[in-house]
C-alpha positions in Angstrom: 15.3 -3.6 23.3 18.5 -2.5 21.3 20.0 -1.4 24.4 19.8 -4.8 25.9 20.4 -6.7 22.5 22.8 -4.6 20.6 23.6 -7.8 18.6 20.4 -7.3 16.9 20.6 -3.5 16.0 20.4 -4.4 12.3 18.0 -7.0 12.3 14.5 -5.0 11.7 13.6 -6.6 8.5 14.6 -10.1 10.0 12.6 -9.7 13.0 9.6 -8.4 10.9 10.1 -11.9 8.9 10.2 -13.6 12.1 6.9 -12.3 13.2 5.2 -13.1 9.6 7.0 -16.1 8.7 8.3 -17.9 11.8 9.7 -21.5 12.0 7.9 -22.2 15.0 5.8 -20.6 17.6 5.5 -21.3 21.5 3.6 -20.0 24.4 5.3 -18.3 27.2 5.4 -20.5 30.3 4.9 -17.5 32.4 1.9 -15.6 30.5 -0.3 -17.4 28.0 -1.0 -14.1 26.3 2.7 -14.0 25.1 3.9 -15.6 22.1 7.6 -16.6 21.2 8.3 -16.5 17.6 11.4 -18.4 16.2 13.1 -18.0 13.0 16.3 -19.9 11.9 19.2 -17.5 10.9 21.9 -20.4 10.7 22.6 -23.7 11.9 21.8 -24.1 15.7 21.0 -20.2 15.7 17.7 -18.6 16.1 16.3 -15.2 16.0 13.4 -15.0 18.6 10.6 -12.3 18.7 8.5 -12.2 21.7 5.1 -10.7 21.4 2.0 -9.9 23.3 -1.5 -9.6 22.5 -3.5 -7.2 24.6 -6.9 -5.5 24.0 -7.1 -6.8 20.3 -3.4 -5.3 19.4 -0.2 -7.1 19.1 3.2 -5.6 20.3 6.6 -6.7 20.3 8.1 -7.2 23.6 11.7 -7.8 22.8 13.6 -9.6 20.2 17.1 -11.6 20.7 19.4 -14.1 19.2 19.5 -17.6 21.0 21.2 -20.9 20.5 18.3 -22.9 22.1 14.6 -23.2 21.7 13.1 -22.4 25.1 10.4 -24.7 26.7 7.0 -24.0 26.3 3.9 -25.2 24.6 4.6 -25.5 21.0 1.7 -24.0 19.2 2.9 -24.4 15.4 5.9 -25.4 13.7 6.8 -25.3 9.8 
């Protein structure tokens, strides 16, 4: 993850906050078992954590910064 997204190298705590206290949660368009968590980090900038639930366990697939919320079914918002 850090190799592809070096801009979030020091964001471990913020990624955990994104998963625990998101501003919005969307369902992936490609895989219904994948959830996309968004947390605002500044105006028009979000930290995104993408997670999958498999066999009762959840795990982080990737995390990155974005300037746009992607399409996908909105499951929850603050």
